[in-house]
N, C-alpha and C positions, 0 to 999 in steps of 0.2 A: 461572466456577467460582471464581476467586480473590477476586471481589468488589472491595472498595476497600481491600485489604490493601497498604499502602504498602511493606511489607518485601519483597514479592515483585515489585515493579515492575522492579527491576534485572535479574531473570532472565526474567520473563514478558511484559514490555512489548514490543509491536510497534506499528507505525505506526497500525494501525486502532484499537487500544485507546487510544493516545495521543490521537488525534483525538476519539474518543468521550468520554474523560475530560475533555479540555480544554473541550469544548462543554458537557457535562453538569455537571461540578463547578465549573469556573472561569467558565463563561459567556463564554469567550474565543472569540467568533465569528471574529475576524480570524485568529488563529493556527490554528484548526481549518480554516478555509477554505484558508489557505496550505498547510498540511500535506496536505490533501486534494487540492489542485491538484498539488502536488509528487508525490504518490503516483500520480495519474492520468497525468501526463506521463511519469514514469519507467516505469510499467507499459506504456504505449503504445509507448514506445521499445523496451523489451525484447521486446514482442510482435512488432513489425515486424522487428526484427533476427532473432529466432528463426524467424519465418515465411520470411524471405529465406534463412536458412541451411537450413531444411527444403526449400525449393524448389530450392536448389542441389544437394542430395543426392538428392532424390526429387521430381520435379515434381508428382506426384499427391498428395504428402503435405502440401502447403502449404494453409493455410486459404483464401487468396485470392491 
């Protein structure tokens, strides 16, 4: 929606758009891969923690 408007990056930029912009505009494959890996590891850790918390409170409410 915001396109490549650099004035809005400070308020609308999230990790996904940062990865996409670095790959598409800058062609920086290394930084995009590192940021994507960081996002994947962090998301997996949060998922496992929240699943454990859900299982503690309600055993039937956990994903696995």
